[in-house]
All heavy atoms as an XYZ file, in Angstrom:
863
protein
N     -20.061    -17.992     -7.730
C     -21.246    -17.191     -7.965
C     -22.281    -17.971     -8.754
O     -23.467    -17.746     -8.620
C     -20.875    -15.909     -8.693
C     -20.107    -14.940     -7.822
C     -19.635    -13.723     -8.600
O     -19.777    -13.664     -9.806
N     -19.061    -12.777     -7.895
N     -21.859    -18.928     -9.550
C     -22.798    -19.745    -10.316
C     -23.625    -20.642     -9.418
O     -24.811    -20.865     -9.670
N     -23.015    -21.152     -8.348
C     -23.758    -21.986     -7.406
C     -24.844    -21.181     -6.706
O     -25.916    -21.707     -6.412
C     -22.810    -22.579     -6.362
C     -21.984    -23.720     -6.888
C     -21.089    -24.295     -5.843
N     -21.798    -24.471     -4.562
C     -21.245    -24.982     -3.485
N     -19.993    -25.372     -3.514
N     -21.929    -25.120     -2.365
N     -24.568    -19.928     -6.416
C     -25.563    -19.082     -5.744
C     -26.779    -18.898     -6.638
O     -27.922    -19.037     -6.191
C     -24.945    -17.720     -5.359
C     -23.862    -17.912     -4.296
C     -26.007    -16.760     -4.845
C     -23.077    -16.671     -3.956
N     -26.533    -18.635     -7.911
C     -27.650    -18.438     -8.841
C     -28.413    -19.742     -9.046
O     -29.644    -19.753     -9.067
C     -27.131    -17.864    -10.176
C     -26.586    -16.454     -9.941
C     -28.239    -17.847    -11.224
C     -25.882    -15.855    -11.107
N     -27.684    -20.863     -9.161
C     -28.356    -22.159     -9.308
C     -29.210    -22.495     -8.090
O     -30.321    -23.015     -8.222
C     -27.333    -23.272     -9.548
C     -26.699    -23.181    -10.918
O     -27.246    -22.550    -11.821
N     -25.547    -23.809    -11.071
N     -28.704    -22.204     -6.909
C     -29.476    -22.470     -5.690
C     -30.708    -21.579     -5.629
O     -31.776    -21.999     -5.172
C     -28.610    -22.249     -4.459
N     -30.585    -20.357     -6.106
C     -31.710    -19.430     -6.114
C     -32.780    -19.889     -7.107
O     -33.978    -19.877     -6.796
C     -31.222    -18.019     -6.473
C     -32.212    -16.888     -6.335
C     -32.690    -16.778     -4.893
C     -31.571    -15.579     -6.759
N     -32.348    -20.350     -8.279
C     -33.301    -20.803     -9.293
C     -34.012    -22.075     -8.845
O     -35.223    -22.221     -9.011
C     -32.580    -21.030    -10.647
C     -32.149    -19.676    -11.227
C     -33.474    -21.762    -11.634
C     -31.263    -19.776    -12.431
N     -33.259    -22.997     -8.226
C     -33.881    -24.254     -7.786
C     -34.624    -24.108     -6.457
O     -35.190    -25.067     -5.966
C     -32.820    -25.349     -7.669
O     -31.930    -25.041     -6.612
N     -34.608    -22.926     -5.907
C     -35.298    -22.585     -4.660
C     -34.837    -23.459     -3.498
O     -35.614    -23.851     -2.642
C     -36.816    -22.662     -4.838
C     -37.331    -21.675     -5.836
C     -38.841    -21.751     -6.025
O     -39.491    -22.666     -5.549
N     -39.375    -20.777     -6.724
N     -33.540    -23.737     -3.480
C     -32.921    -24.474     -2.388
C     -32.366    -23.452     -1.401
O     -31.241    -22.984     -1.532
C     -31.816    -25.385     -2.927
C     -31.259    -26.306     -1.863
O     -31.506    -26.134     -0.682
N     -30.494    -27.292     -2.323
N     -33.152    -23.089     -0.398
C     -32.781    -22.001      0.506
C     -31.596    -22.363      1.397
O     -30.781    -21.492      1.731
C     -33.974    -21.586      1.365
O     -34.388    -22.661      2.187
N     -31.458    -23.615      1.777
C     -30.341    -24.019      2.630
C     -29.010    -23.860      1.880
O     -28.055    -23.291      2.420
C     -30.524    -25.459      3.097
C     -29.470    -25.990      4.054
C     -29.468    -25.184      5.339
C     -29.703    -27.460      4.341
N     -28.957    -24.350      0.651
C     -27.748    -24.213     -0.158
C     -27.464    -22.744     -0.474
O     -26.315    -22.296     -0.424
C     -27.884    -25.021     -1.460
C     -26.680    -25.010     -2.400
C     -25.458    -25.610     -1.714
C     -27.004    -25.773     -3.666
N     -28.525    -21.995     -0.746
C     -28.381    -20.567     -1.043
C     -27.774    -19.824      0.149
O     -26.830    -19.059     -0.011
C     -29.748    -19.972     -1.416
C     -29.709    -18.505     -1.670
C     -29.122    -17.991     -2.815
C     -30.269    -17.610     -0.750
C     -29.091    -16.628     -3.050
C     -30.234    -16.254     -0.976
C     -29.646    -15.764     -2.126
N     -28.303    -20.049      1.360
C     -27.792    -19.366      2.550
C     -26.353    -19.798      2.848
O     -25.520    -18.977      3.235
C     -28.693    -19.643      3.760
C     -30.026    -18.930      3.702
S     -29.864    -17.140      3.479
C     -29.105    -16.691      5.007
N     -26.052    -21.062      2.645
C     -24.694    -21.551      2.867
C     -23.709    -20.865      1.916
O     -22.627    -20.435      2.327
C     -24.658    -23.071      2.697
C     -23.331    -23.663      3.109
O     -22.601    -23.072      3.881
N     -23.030    -24.846      2.587
N     -24.071    -20.747      0.661
C     -23.204    -20.093     -0.322
C     -23.065    -18.600     -0.046
O     -21.974    -18.033     -0.212
C     -23.738    -20.330     -1.737
C     -23.530    -21.766     -2.202
O     -22.718    -22.474     -1.574
O     -24.186    -22.170     -3.179
N     -24.151    -17.964      0.372
C     -24.091    -16.529      0.687
C     -23.174    -16.289      1.883
O     -22.350    -15.363      1.874
C     -25.511    -15.966      0.960
C     -26.310    -15.875     -0.329
C     -25.454    -14.605      1.630
C     -25.776    -14.863     -1.328
N     -23.282    -17.110      2.911
C     -22.421    -16.967      4.088
C     -20.958    -17.191      3.721
O     -20.066    -16.444      4.153
C     -22.882    -17.926      5.207
C     -24.214    -17.441      5.778
C     -21.829    -18.027      6.311
C     -24.879    -18.412      6.726
N     -20.696    -18.177      2.876
C     -19.326    -18.415      2.408
C     -18.811    -17.216      1.621
O     -17.665    -16.786      1.820
C     -19.277    -19.681      1.527
O     -19.779    -20.782      2.275
C     -17.866    -19.981      1.058
N     -19.643    -16.674      0.752
C     -19.255    -15.510     -0.047
C     -18.959    -14.306      0.845
O     -17.965    -13.601      0.638
C     -20.368    -15.183     -1.053
C     -20.040    -14.064     -1.982
C     -19.122    -14.239     -3.003
C     -20.646    -12.824     -1.846
C     -18.812    -13.210     -3.870
C     -20.349    -11.790     -2.700
C     -19.423    -11.980     -3.714
N     -19.775    -14.081      1.856
C     -19.556    -12.954      2.773
C     -18.271    -13.154      3.568
O     -17.486    -12.200      3.732
C     -20.781    -12.781      3.700
C     -21.973    -12.266      2.895
C     -20.464    -11.837      4.853
C     -23.279    -12.252      3.662
N     -18.028    -14.355      4.039
C     -16.799    -14.637      4.796
C     -15.554    -14.409      3.938
O     -14.575    -13.805      4.396
C     -16.814    -16.061      5.340
S     -17.998    -16.315      6.661
N     -15.599    -14.857      2.698
C     -14.461    -14.640      1.803
C     -14.262    -13.155      1.497
O     -13.125    -12.690      1.386
C     -14.645    -15.435      0.511
C     -14.511    -16.955      0.650
C     -14.852    -17.645     -0.672
C     -13.120    -17.334      1.115
N     -15.345    -12.413      1.395
C     -15.239    -10.971      1.166
C     -14.606    -10.272      2.366
O     -13.777     -9.369      2.202
C     -16.620    -10.374      0.894
O     -17.154    -10.884     -0.299
N     -14.976    -10.693      3.558
C     -14.382    -10.108      4.775
C     -12.893    -10.438      4.845
O     -12.073     -9.573      5.178
C     -15.137    -10.595      6.033
C     -14.382    -10.242      7.297
C     -16.538    -10.009      6.077
N     -12.523    -11.671      4.526
C     -11.114    -12.059      4.538
C     -10.327    -11.235      3.514
O      -9.216    -10.770      3.797
C     -10.963    -13.574      4.272
C      -9.518    -13.957      3.997
C     -11.506    -14.365      5.445
N     -10.894    -11.026      2.338
C     -10.230    -10.206      1.314
C     -10.056     -8.771      1.800
O      -9.011     -8.145      1.560
C     -11.023    -10.245      0.014
N     -11.054     -8.250      2.494
C     -10.969     -6.892      3.025
C      -9.866     -6.793      4.082
O      -9.096     -5.825      4.094
C     -12.304     -6.481      3.634
C     -12.302     -5.095      4.221
S     -13.816     -4.691      5.078
C     -13.729     -5.806      6.466
N      -9.759     -7.795      4.933
C      -8.727     -7.787      5.973
C      -7.337     -7.834      5.343
O      -6.437     -7.070      5.730
C      -8.936     -8.976      6.946
C      -7.723     -9.175      7.846
C     -10.184     -8.765      7.780
N      -7.146     -8.709      4.351
C      -5.849     -8.770      3.682
C      -5.523     -7.464      2.952
O      -4.373     -7.020      2.943
C      -5.779     -9.951      2.710
C      -5.478    -11.257      3.372
C      -6.327    -12.333      3.204
C      -4.361    -11.415      4.160
C      -6.060    -13.549      3.810
C      -4.076    -12.633      4.773
C      -4.935    -13.693      4.599
N      -6.506     -6.840      2.351
C      -6.287     -5.552      1.700
C      -5.888     -4.475      2.690
O      -5.015     -3.648      2.414
N      -6.513     -4.484      3.858
C      -6.165     -3.508      4.891
C      -4.752     -3.739      5.414
O      -4.002     -2.786      5.639
C      -7.157     -3.588      6.048
O      -8.453     -3.267      5.605
N      -4.388     -5.003      5.602
C      -3.031     -5.318      6.059
C      -2.011     -4.881      5.012
O      -0.955     -4.332      5.348
C      -2.907     -6.827      6.364
C      -3.725     -7.168      7.608
C      -1.449     -7.237      6.547
C      -3.852     -8.654      7.866
N      -2.328     -5.080      3.754
C      -1.426     -4.659      2.684
C      -1.248     -3.145      2.695
O      -0.129     -2.639      2.622
C      -1.964     -5.099      1.330
C      -1.155     -4.569      0.166
C      -1.842     -4.794     -1.171
O      -2.802     -5.543     -1.264
N      -1.353     -4.150     -2.194
N      -2.338     -2.404      2.812
C      -2.258     -0.942      2.832
C      -1.461     -0.455      4.032
O      -0.661      0.484      3.921
C      -3.658     -0.338      2.868
O      -4.356     -0.642      1.694
N      -1.667     -1.075      5.181
C      -0.932     -0.699      6.385
C       0.561     -0.965      6.216
O       1.392     -0.126      6.575
C      -1.476     -1.470      7.588
C      -0.789     -1.198      8.921
C      -1.007      0.242      9.354
C      -1.300     -2.153      9.974
N       0.913     -2.110      5.652
C       2.327     -2.448      5.448
C       2.996     -1.462      4.500
O       4.109     -0.993      4.761
C       2.454     -3.870      4.914
N       2.325     -1.115      3.424
C       2.887     -0.155      2.464
C       3.048      1.218      3.119
O       4.066      1.884      2.928
C       1.996     -0.071      1.198
C       2.407      1.091      0.317
C       2.073     -1.373      0.419
N       2.075      1.626      3.895
C       2.140      2.926      4.575
C       3.303      2.968      5.565
O       4.031      3.962      5.632
C       0.822      3.201      5.303
C       0.733      4.566      5.919
C       0.656      5.688      4.905
O       0.154      5.467      3.785
O       1.117      6.811      5.226
N       3.499      1.895      6.323
C       4.599      1.859      7.292
C       5.950      1.925      6.585
O       6.838      2.689      6.987
C       4.497      0.590      8.167
C       3.320      0.726      9.130
C       5.792      0.346      8.936
C       2.995     -0.540      9.881
N       6.102      1.158      5.516
C       7.375      1.175      4.775
C       7.616      2.547      4.159
O       8.735      3.065      4.200
C       7.387      0.064      3.703
C       8.569      0.218      2.766
C       7.403     -1.301      4.367
N       6.572      3.168      3.611
C       6.727      4.493      3.017
C       7.171      5.501      4.063
O       8.063      6.313      3.815
C       5.415      4.957      2.390
C       5.524      6.363      1.842
C       4.190      7.026      1.606
O       3.149      6.448      1.835
N       4.224      8.267      1.186
N       6.586      5.459      5.233
C       6.966      6.407      6.286
C       8.402      6.181      6.743
O       9.130      7.134      7.001
C       5.999      6.316      7.461
C       4.665      6.928      7.137
C       3.710      6.806      8.291
N       2.386      7.241      7.894
C       1.800      8.326      8.356
N       2.407      9.093      9.220
N       0.588      8.650      7.943
N       8.816      4.925      6.845
C      10.191      4.643      7.244
C      11.184      5.145      6.200
O      12.230      5.698      6.535
C      10.380      3.149      7.473
C       9.777      2.672      8.762
C      10.100      1.225      9.018
N       9.500      0.784     10.260
C       9.531     -0.451     10.698
N      10.125     -1.390      9.974
N       8.967     -0.783     11.830
N      10.868      4.927      4.934
C      11.742      5.415      3.860
C      11.817      6.936      3.911
O      12.895      7.523      3.780
C      11.244      4.933      2.489
C      11.451      3.434      2.349
C      11.967      5.662      1.359
C      10.806      2.836      1.113
N      10.680      7.592      4.116
C      10.648      9.054      4.180
C      11.500      9.566      5.333
O      12.298     10.495      5.168
C       9.198      9.549      4.325
O       8.438      9.085      3.213
C       9.135     11.052      4.381
N      11.350      8.967      6.504
C      12.134      9.403      7.664
C      13.626      9.180      7.424
O      14.449     10.054      7.722
C      11.657      8.671      8.942
C      12.633      8.862     10.090
C      10.280      9.154      9.339
N      13.986      8.032      6.881
C      15.402      7.753      6.605
C      15.986      8.743      5.605
O      17.101      9.240      5.789
C      15.581      6.328      6.095
C      15.340      5.282      7.170
O      15.304      5.645      8.363
O      15.164      4.097      6.805
N      15.228      9.027      4.549
C      15.729      9.967      3.537
C      15.862     11.378      4.106
O      16.841     12.075      3.838
C      14.814      9.974      2.317
C      14.939      8.731      1.487
S      13.969      8.822     -0.008
C      14.822     10.105     -0.873
N      14.892     11.794      4.901
C      14.975     13.128      5.505
C      16.139     13.217      6.481
O      16.800     14.257      6.572
C      13.658     13.477      6.187
C      12.574     13.805      5.212
C      11.291     14.185      5.896
N      10.264     14.516      4.904
C       9.016     14.751      5.203
N       8.599     14.710      6.454
N       8.156     15.047      4.246
N      16.395     12.146      7.204
C      17.524     12.133      8.135
C      18.849     12.263      7.385
O      19.715     13.059      7.778
C      17.520     10.831      8.964
O      16.282     10.737      9.660
C      18.659     10.798      9.955
N      18.985     11.520      6.313
C      20.217     11.600      5.511
C      20.370     12.990      4.903
O      21.472     13.564      4.911
C      20.213     10.513      4.411
C      21.321     10.739      3.410
C      20.314      9.141      5.030
N      19.268     13.552      4.411
C      19.345     14.900      3.828
C      19.702     15.936      4.884
O      20.500     16.848      4.635
C      18.029     15.261      3.145
C      17.798     14.508      1.861
S      16.233     14.919      1.091
C      16.607     16.510      0.401
N      19.122     15.814      6.075
C      19.430     16.760      7.140
C      20.899     16.673      7.539
O      21.563     17.697      7.714
C      18.529     16.502      8.360
C      18.823     17.413      9.508
C      18.419     18.735      9.480
C      19.529     16.952     10.614
C      18.699     19.584     10.528
C      19.811     17.798     11.670
C      19.400     19.116     11.637
N      21.414     15.448      7.677
C      22.829     15.285      8.014
C      23.723     15.882      6.940
O      24.763     16.478      7.238
C      23.154     13.807      8.218
C      22.548     13.223      9.478
C      22.692     11.715      9.565
O      23.185     11.090      8.593
O      22.298     11.159     10.600
N      23.309     15.750      5.695
C      24.078     16.343      4.596
C      24.031     17.868      4.650
O      25.042     18.537      4.410
C      23.535     15.851      3.262
O      24.182     16.488      2.197
N      22.864     18.416      4.973
C      22.744     19.872      5.058
C      23.534     20.446      6.232
O      24.095     21.540      6.143
C      21.274     20.278      5.190
C      20.437     20.136      3.933
C      18.969     20.391      4.240
C      20.918     21.093      2.850
N      23.615     19.720      7.316
C      24.365     20.192      8.485
C      25.859     20.266      8.173
O      26.563     21.138      8.677
C      24.090     19.267      9.699
C      25.047     19.527     10.837
C      22.658     19.434     10.167
N      26.330     19.384      7.309
C      27.755     19.347      6.972
C      28.160     20.415      5.948
O      29.342     20.596      5.696
C      28.117     17.966      6.431
C      28.030     16.877      7.461
C      28.332     15.527      6.851
C      28.122     14.419      7.870
N      28.318     13.093      7.273
N      27.188     21.104      5.361
C      27.492     22.110      4.337
C      28.202     23.314      4.951
O      28.009     23.658      6.115
C      26.209     22.570      3.647
C      25.534     21.521      2.823
C      26.350     21.115      1.615
O      27.064     21.913      1.020
N      26.240     19.851      1.256
N      28.982     23.973      4.121
C      29.688     25.185      4.530
C      28.690     26.338      4.669
O      27.634     26.347      4.033
C      30.750     25.516      3.481
C      31.710     26.592      3.931
O      32.032     26.631      5.137
O      32.134     27.377      3.075
N      29.023     27.334      5.451
C      28.143     28.488      5.670
C      27.894     29.231      4.356
O      26.805     29.759      4.122
C      28.762     29.443      6.718
C      28.889     28.761      8.069
C      27.959     30.721      6.834
C      27.570     28.394      8.681
N      28.861     29.243      3.464
C      28.711     29.930      2.185
C      27.570     29.325      1.363
O      26.930     30.017      0.568
C      30.018     29.870      1.404
N      27.301     28.052      1.547
C      26.203     27.392      0.837
C      24.870     28.038      1.202
O      24.003     28.223      0.362
C      26.196     25.902      1.196
C      25.016     25.151      0.662
C      24.940     24.794     -0.673
C      23.977     24.795      1.508
C      23.858     24.091     -1.164
C      22.881     24.087      1.026
C      22.818     23.736     -0.309
N      24.717     28.403      2.476
C      23.445     28.964      2.944
C      23.310     30.451      2.658
O      22.215     30.994      2.717
C      23.280     28.715      4.445
C      23.159     27.252      4.761
C      24.233     26.557      5.315
C      22.003     26.563      4.475
C      24.129     25.207      5.592
C      21.889     25.212      4.744
C      22.963     24.547      5.297
O      22.865     23.216      5.561
N      24.414     31.133      2.361
C      24.348     32.569      2.068
C      23.551     32.847      0.810
O      22.863     33.854      0.713
C      25.763     33.151      1.936
C      26.475     33.253      3.272
O      25.775     33.237      4.313
O      27.725     33.337      3.275
N      23.629     31.957     -0.150
C      22.948     32.176     -1.417
C      21.535     31.620     -1.468
O      20.832     31.788     -2.461
N      21.095     30.951     -0.431
C      19.777     30.315     -0.431
C      18.889     30.876      0.672
O      19.365     31.252      1.728
C      19.915     28.799     -0.207
C      20.607     27.990     -1.277
C      20.772     26.552     -0.815
C      19.810     28.014     -2.570
N      17.601     30.889      0.371
C      16.644     31.235      1.415
C      16.203     29.950      2.117
O      16.195     28.873      1.528
C      15.424     31.922      0.806
C      15.708     33.314      0.304
S      14.193     34.150     -0.069
C      14.329     34.296     -1.826
N      15.821     30.077      3.364
C      15.435     28.913      4.161
C      14.251     28.177      3.537
O      14.205     26.953      3.504
C      15.076     29.352      5.591
O      16.173     30.076      6.132
C      14.785     28.161      6.471
N      13.277     28.918      3.048
C      12.093     28.323      2.442
C      12.429     27.489      1.221
O      11.784     26.466      0.963
N      13.427     27.927      0.448
C      13.827     27.168     -0.735
C      14.397     25.810     -0.354
O      14.078     24.797     -0.980
C      14.870     27.947     -1.535
C      14.331     29.122     -2.292
C      15.444     29.872     -3.016
O      16.590     29.865     -2.581
N      15.077     30.516     -4.114
N      15.236     25.780      0.663
C      15.848     24.528      1.096
C      14.772     23.576      1.627
O      14.725     22.392      1.276
C      16.926     24.777      2.171
C      17.459     23.466      2.719
C      18.055     25.621      1.610
N      13.880     24.102      2.439
C      12.821     23.273      3.021
C      11.888     22.748      1.946
O      11.529     21.565      1.934
C      12.018     24.089      4.057
O      12.918     24.618      5.023
C      10.980     23.238      4.737
N      11.483     23.603      1.025
C      10.583     23.199     -0.049
C      11.234     22.159     -0.947
O      10.609     21.151     -1.306
C      10.172     24.416     -0.867
O       9.411     24.040     -1.982
N      12.458     22.388     -1.292
C      13.183     21.448     -2.151
C      13.322     20.090     -1.479
O      13.119     19.037     -2.093
C      14.561     22.039     -2.474
C      15.429     21.180     -3.336
C      15.039     21.297     -4.790
N      15.772     20.381     -5.605
C      16.871     20.680     -6.280
N      17.352     21.897     -6.236
N      17.471     19.774     -7.009
N      13.636     20.108     -0.184
C      13.815     18.873      0.567
C      12.503     18.080      0.619
O      12.471     16.875      0.368
C      14.280     19.208      1.988
C      14.875     18.090      2.742
S      15.688     18.730      4.212
C      14.920     17.714      5.440
N      11.409     18.759      0.912
C      10.108     18.100      1.007
C       9.673     17.534     -0.340
O       9.229     16.382     -0.435
C       9.055     19.097      1.524
O       9.484     19.611      2.776
C       7.708     18.438      1.685
N       9.799     18.331     -1.393
C       9.361     17.893     -2.721
C      10.220     16.757     -3.271
O       9.696     15.842     -3.911
C       9.359     19.076     -3.685
C       8.297     20.087     -3.341
O       7.303     19.782     -2.701
N       8.518     21.330     -3.760
N      11.516     16.809     -3.020
C      12.399     15.753     -3.527
C      12.124     14.418     -2.846
O      12.081     13.371     -3.507
C      13.870     16.146     -3.347
C      14.309     17.234     -4.318
O      13.510     17.588     -5.207
O      15.444     17.725     -4.173
N      11.923     14.449     -1.545
C      11.632     13.204     -0.822
C      10.299     12.629     -1.294
O      10.173     11.429     -1.538
C      11.633     13.436      0.706
C      11.071     12.231      1.437
C      13.041     13.740      1.192
N       9.291     13.473     -1.446
C       7.982     13.006     -1.903
C       8.073     12.427     -3.314
O       7.425     11.420     -3.620
C       6.973     14.146     -1.866
N       8.881     13.038     -4.168
C       9.021     12.559     -5.546
C       9.716     11.200     -5.603
O       9.435     10.393     -6.494
C       9.806     13.573     -6.376
N      10.592     10.920     -4.656
C      11.285      9.638     -4.640
C      10.415      8.549     -4.011
O      10.397      7.405     -4.471
C      12.628      9.763     -3.878
C      13.245      8.409     -3.610
C      13.589     10.637     -4.653
N       9.662      8.895     -2.971
C       8.897      7.893     -2.230
C       7.645      7.453     -2.982
O       7.244      6.293     -2.902
C       8.540      8.443     -0.827
C       7.561      7.543     -0.117
C       9.799      8.595      0.000
N       7.030      8.325     -3.745
C       5.771      7.996     -4.427
C       5.903      6.799     -5.383
O       5.076      5.888     -5.327
C       5.222      9.221     -5.161
C       3.881      8.996     -5.808
C       2.792      8.621     -4.812
O       2.828      9.012     -3.658
N       1.832      7.835     -5.252
N       6.910      6.742     -6.249
C       7.031      5.548     -7.114
C       7.305      4.275     -6.318
O       6.845      3.198     -6.697
C       8.213      5.874     -8.026
C       8.356      7.341     -7.984
C       7.866      7.777     -6.648
N       8.024      4.391     -5.212
C       8.289      3.225     -4.376
C       6.983      2.692     -3.813
O       6.742      1.484     -3.787
C       9.286      3.578     -3.244
C       9.413      2.443     -2.249
C      10.639      3.939     -3.823
N       6.106      3.599     -3.372
C       4.809      3.193     -2.826
C       3.971      2.473     -3.893
O       3.362      1.440     -3.631
C       4.074      4.420     -2.306
C       2.729      4.093     -1.743
C       1.987      5.336     -1.314
N       0.713      4.967     -0.755
C       0.250      5.397      0.387
N       0.956      6.235      1.094
N      -0.916      5.011      0.827
N       3.934      3.022     -5.098
C       3.157      2.399     -6.168
C       3.722      1.025     -6.527
O       2.968      0.067     -6.743
C       3.135      3.302     -7.396
C       2.305      4.551     -7.194
C       2.395      5.494     -8.392
O       3.244      5.338     -9.258
N       1.516      6.481     -8.422
N       5.032      0.917     -6.574
C       5.675     -0.359     -6.897
C       5.373     -1.402     -5.825
O       5.034     -2.541     -6.140
C       7.179     -0.169     -7.052
C       7.981     -1.428     -7.366
C       7.623     -1.935     -8.754
C       9.457     -1.150     -7.270
N       5.455     -0.997     -4.565
C       5.172     -1.947     -3.480
C       3.716     -2.397     -3.513
O       3.420     -3.565     -3.291
C       5.480     -1.303     -2.130
C       6.951     -1.248     -1.815
S       7.246     -0.645     -0.169
C       6.245     -1.738      0.801
N       2.801     -1.468     -3.769
C       1.386     -1.832     -3.870
C       1.171     -2.855     -4.973
O       0.460     -3.841     -4.794
C       0.539     -0.592     -4.134
C      -0.214     -0.149     -2.916
O      -0.465     -0.912     -2.002
N      -0.585      1.115     -2.898
N       1.777     -2.626     -6.116
C       1.626     -3.530     -7.252
C       2.221     -4.905     -6.949
O       1.588     -5.930     -7.214
C       2.301     -2.927     -8.504
O       1.728     -1.648     -8.762
C       2.125     -3.817     -9.706
N       3.408     -4.926     -6.388
C       4.073     -6.197     -6.090
C       3.279     -6.982     -5.051
O       3.046     -8.191     -5.218
C       5.529     -5.954     -5.614
C       6.130     -7.208     -5.013
C       6.374     -5.462     -6.765
N       2.841     -6.322     -3.977
C       2.086     -7.025     -2.941
C       0.754     -7.549     -3.471
O       0.345     -8.672     -3.170
C       1.860     -6.118     -1.732
C       3.062     -5.932     -0.813
C       2.754     -4.927      0.287
C       3.487     -7.244     -0.211
N       0.076     -6.740     -4.274
C      -1.191     -7.179     -4.843
C      -0.996     -8.406     -5.730
O      -1.752     -9.378     -5.646
C      -1.839     -6.044     -5.650
O      -2.065     -4.931     -4.783
C      -3.146     -6.470     -6.267
N       0.029     -8.363     -6.568
C       0.279     -9.492     -7.464
C       0.716    -10.740     -6.699
O       0.340    -11.858     -7.078
C       1.320     -9.111     -8.515
C       0.756     -8.136     -9.525
O      -0.445     -8.068     -9.738
N       1.633     -7.371    -10.147
N       1.481    -10.569     -5.620
C       1.865    -11.733     -4.816
C       0.657    -12.358     -4.133
O       0.533    -13.585     -4.069
C       2.909    -11.328     -3.770
C       4.323    -11.109     -4.288
C       5.230    -10.601     -3.169
C       4.889    -12.381     -4.885
N      -0.253    -11.515     -3.625
C      -1.468    -12.049     -3.007
C      -2.333    -12.781     -4.034
O      -2.893    -13.838     -3.750
C      -2.269    -10.933     -2.344
C      -1.702    -10.396     -1.030
C      -2.506     -9.192     -0.550
C      -1.697    -11.478      0.026
N      -2.434    -12.221     -5.223
C      -3.211    -12.899     -6.274
C      -2.563    -14.211     -6.673
O      -3.258    -15.212     -6.918
C      -3.350    -11.984     -7.491
C      -4.317    -10.864     -7.270
C      -4.486    -10.045     -8.519
N      -5.409     -8.936     -8.261
C      -5.572     -7.922     -9.065
N      -4.882     -7.860    -10.206
N      -6.421     -6.956     -8.764
N      -1.240    -14.224     -6.766
C      -0.532    -15.454     -7.109
C      -0.761    -16.516     -6.043
O      -1.049    -17.677     -6.353
C       0.970    -15.183     -7.283
C       1.851    -16.392     -7.556
C       1.493    -16.995     -8.908
C       3.299    -16.005     -7.497
N      -0.636    -16.098     -4.775
C      -0.871    -17.038     -3.682
C      -2.295    -17.562     -3.690
O      -2.540    -18.760     -3.503
N      -3.264    -16.683     -3.923
C      -4.659    -17.120     -3.999
C      -4.909    -18.038     -5.167
O      -5.645    -19.028     -5.054
N      -4.295    -17.741     -6.290
C      -4.449    -18.602     -7.478
C      -3.847    -19.974     -7.256
O      -4.423    -20.992     -7.645
N      -2.679    -20.008     -6.623
C      -2.061    -21.304     -6.336
C      -2.874    -22.088     -5.311
O      -2.978    -23.306     -5.404
C      -0.629    -21.098     -5.823
C       0.378    -20.584     -6.848
C       1.720    -20.305     -6.182
C       0.543    -21.577     -7.982
N      -3.468    -21.373     -4.357
C      -4.303    -22.045     -3.353
C      -5.551    -22.647     -3.992
O      -5.977    -23.739     -3.646
C      -4.682    -21.031     -2.257
C      -5.596    -21.604     -1.219
C      -5.113    -22.477     -0.252
C      -6.947    -21.276     -1.200
C      -5.947    -22.995      0.707
C      -7.798    -21.796     -0.247
C      -7.295    -22.666      0.717
N      -6.127    -21.928     -4.946
C      -7.359    -22.419     -5.591
C      -7.072    -23.608     -6.517
O      -7.944    -24.437     -6.747
C      -8.038    -21.305     -6.371
C      -8.778    -20.342     -5.488
S      -9.878    -19.284     -6.385
C      -8.844    -17.908     -6.767
N      -5.847    -23.656     -7.073
C      -5.516    -24.774     -7.960
C      -5.351    -26.014     -7.139
O      -5.641    -27.086     -7.429
C      -4.230    -24.485     -8.711
S      -4.416    -23.219     -9.963
């Protein structure tokens, strides 16, 4: 960013346009990597959710009939949905943090 300001002050339009184009290209690349990161986290979160719901459903199918006599259907469904969401949310935040830090580390090592 310092080169852009220096080129602007010295009224060197060729250097200024070159730096602006480089800055825009790097911004687009950063946006693409951010989108790929968000997509990867979303896919993993959905897979974890489906796997957990499948395991919970298999567990519920194996329960004795007496288990269901004392419960209403809405309670089981609500509990299942809320429990899965409560487990998946911290995983999503952790993955976002780890991926962001790995990308920053890679970028920092590349710049060095």
